[in-house]
C-alpha positions in Angstrom: 117.2 96.0 130.9 118.3 98.7 128.2 118.6 102.3 128.8 117.0 104.0 125.5 117.8 107.7 126.7 115.5 110.4 127.9 111.8 110.2 127.1 110.7 112.4 124.3 107.3 111.3 123.2 104.7 109.1 125.1 100.9 108.6 124.3 100.6 111.8 122.5 102.7 113.7 124.9 105.9 115.6 123.9 108.4 115.6 126.6 111.5 118.1 126.3 114.0 117.5 129.0 116.2 120.7 129.4 118.6 122.1 132.2 116.1 124.3 133.8 113.3 121.5 134.0 110.9 119.6 132.0 108.2 120.9 129.5 105.4 118.7 128.5 103.1 119.5 125.6 100.7 118.1 123.0 101.6 120.3 120.1 101.6 117.7 117.4 98.2 116.3 118.8 96.9 119.7 118.6 97.9 120.1 115.1 96.3 116.5 114.2 93.0 117.8 115.8 92.9 121.0 113.8 93.7 119.0 110.7 91.1 116.2 111.4 88.4 118.8 112.0 89.3 120.9 108.9 90.4 124.1 111.1 94.0 124.5 110.1 93.2 127.9 108.6 90.9 129.3 111.4 91.6 132.5 113.0 92.9 132.3 116.6 90.8 133.8 119.5 92.2 134.9 123.0 89.7 132.8 125.2 88.4 129.3 125.0 85.0 130.4 126.0 83.2 133.9 126.0 82.7 135.4 129.2 79.1 134.7 130.5 78.3 131.9 128.3 75.2 130.0 129.5 74.3 126.8 127.4 71.2 124.7 127.9 70.1 121.5 126.5 67.1 123.5 125.3 69.0 126.2 123.2 67.8 126.9 120.0 69.5 125.5 116.8 69.4 122.8 114.5 70.2 119.2 115.7 74.1 118.1 115.1 75.2 114.7 114.4 76.2 113.4 118.0 78.9 111.0 116.8 80.9 113.8 115.2 80.2 116.0 118.3 81.3 113.2 120.6 84.4 112.5 118.7 85.2 116.3 118.7 84.7 116.7 122.3 86.5 113.5 123.0 89.5 114.6 121.1 89.6 118.0 122.9 89.4 116.2 126.4 92.6 114.4 126.0 94.2 117.8 125.4 93.3 118.6 129.1 96.3 116.6 130.2 98.7 119.5 129.1 96.4 122.4 128.6 94.7 123.2 131.9 93.3 126.4 130.7 90.6 124.7 128.3 89.4 122.4 131.2 86.5 124.7 132.2 85.1 124.9 128.6 85.5 121.4 127.8 83.6 120.4 130.9 80.7 122.6 129.9 80.4 121.3 126.2 80.7 117.9 127.5 77.4 118.1 129.1 75.5 118.3 125.9 77.1 115.1 124.0 73.6 113.2 124.0 71.8 115.8 122.1 73.9 118.4 120.7 72.8 121.3 118.6 74.5 124.2 116.5 74.8 126.4 119.4 76.7 123.6 121.3 79.0 123.2 118.2 79.7 126.8 118.1 81.1 127.0 121.4 83.1 123.9 120.9 84.7 125.3 117.7 85.6 128.4 119.6 87.7 126.0 121.9 89.5 124.9 118.6 90.1 128.6 117.5 91.5 129.0 120.9 93.9 126.0 120.4 95.3 127.5 117.1 96.7 130.4 119.0 98.0 128.3 121.7 99.4 125.2 119.9 103.0 125.6 121.7 101.7 126.0 125.1 102.2 123.2 127.8 103.5 122.5 131.4 106.8 123.3 132.6 108.0 121.6 135.7 111.2 123.2 137.3 113.0 122.6 140.5 112.5 125.4 142.9 113.2 126.2 146.7 110.0 128.0 147.0 107.4 125.9 148.9 104.5 128.3 149.5 101.2 126.5 149.0 98.6 128.9 147.4 95.1 127.8 146.3 92.4 129.4 144.3 88.7 128.6 144.2 85.7 129.6 142.2 82.1 128.6 142.3 79.3 129.4 140.2 76.3 128.9 142.7 73.4 127.4 140.7 74.8 128.5 137.4 73.6 125.8 135.2 70.2 126.9 133.8 68.8 123.4 133.2 69.3 121.9 136.7 70.4 124.7 138.7 73.7 122.6 139.8 76.7 124.6 140.8 80.3 124.4 139.0 83.5 124.6 141.1 86.9 125.0 140.2 90.1 125.2 142.0 93.7 125.3 141.3 96.7 124.7 143.8 100.3 125.8 143.4 103.4 124.9 145.3 105.7 127.5 144.6 105.3 128.3 140.8 103.9 125.0 139.7 100.3 123.8 139.7 100.1 120.6 141.7 96.4 120.0 141.5 93.5 121.2 139.4 90.0 120.5 139.1 86.5 121.7 137.7 83.4 119.7 138.5 79.7 120.4 138.0 
C-alpha cells in the first residue's frame, strides 16, 4: 500500500482539505460545460429558474435536437453532486428529454447562465458541536400541468451542514 497524500481530484470533484474542513466543488467541470456549449461569455443570472415557471410537453416552440438536449441536461445533472441549488431546475427540464422544444432549451440555458455566476460554489463540510436537526419541506401539489402530479422537495441540516436533500415528482 502506498500513501499518495490527500485527495485533491476525483471523478470531476475537486477536493480542498484545509484546517477548518473540506470543500468539494466542480469548478473545472463547470468551465468545461460552459466551453462545450459555447456559453463562456454568457451573462450570469441570480437564479437557476424564473419563479413560477411552468413547462409542458405541449409548449409552443420549434423542436430541438433530442441528442443535443440530452447531452446538455446529462452534463448538468452531474453538477448536482456539489451544486444542490440547481437540483430542482434540472429535475424539471429532465422531464422533456424525449421531445424538447425551444422553450425547454431556453429554460435549460438559463441554468447555464446561473452556473456562470456560481462557478466557485460547492459544499463545505466542517466539524461542529451543533447537533440540532432541522428540516425544510416544500410541495407543489398538482403543479405539473401535463399530468397534475406533485413535486416535493426537502432538505435536512445537522447543525450547519446539509445531510440529506431530495426533489422528486
